[in-house]
N, C-alpha and C positions, 0 to 999 in steps of 0.2 A: 504494500500500500504506500502511496506517496507519489511524488513526481520527481522528475529528473533522474540523476544518477545515484541518489541516496534514498532508496525505498526502505520501508520498515519491514523486517522479516521476523516472524515469531517462531519459525522452525517447528519443532514438535511440542511447543508449549501452548498451542492454540486449540481450543475445543469449539466445535461447531455443532449446534443442535438445530434440526430442521423440523418444521411442522407445517400444517396447512395455512397458518397465518403469516409465516415468515421464517427467519432464521436468527439464531442467537450466537454471538461470538463471545467467548470468554478466554481469559488467560489463566494458565496454571497458577494456583494460589500463592506459590512462592514469589511470583513476579507481578501479582495483581495490584500492588499498592498504587493507589490513585488511578486505577484502570478498571472501573466497574464493567460488568458484562454489558454488551450492546445488543439490543434486539432491533432488527430491521424488518418491517412488515413488507409483504409482497407489494402492497399498494405504493410503497415508497421506492420500489425498484423500477428504474427506467428501462434497463436492458440487462440481459445475461447472455454472454456469448463465449463460445469456445475459441481460444486464440492459440497461436504458437509462436515461440521465440526460439530460434535455432531448432533444437530437437525436443524442446520441452513444451508440452501442451498444458494450458491452464485455462481457468474460467475467469473472465473479466466481468465484474458487476458494476454497473453505473447506477448510482443513486440519484434521484431527482434533487433539484436545487443545488447543483454544482459541487457535490462532494467529490473527493478524489475517486478514481477507479480503484476498486478493491479486487485483488487477484488472489485466487485460491488454486493451489496445485494439488494434484493427487486425488484421493478419494473424496475429500471435502468438496473440491470444485466439481467433480463429476456428480455428486449427490445434489448439490445446489442447482446445477444445470438441469438435472432430471426433475427435481421438485418444482422449479420455476416453470418448466415446460408443461408439467401436469396442471399446475394452478392456472397458467395462461390458457390452456385448452379448455378448462372448465369455464372460465370467464368469457371465452369466445363462443360458447354454445348459444344458439337462439333460445330466447325465453328466459335468459338469466340477466 
């Protein structure tokens, strides 16, 4: 997450919880000081797209109102991409 050549990386200290309302991101309790968990509802997500940099695939999430792009690698990114696609397909159905 971040811009330019100095992005923030949490490595294996980040936990992602996904449900039908959105996703929650929290940091391992040892590093959590002044960093409360963050919940982002699907309504606030502008776009979720799979991207690639060199040989690494990742999921780029753009939040409405000019937040930085949040990137997730590995299983977390894959699951967020799938969950967003599922939520988006439900909201695109006629009669909803």
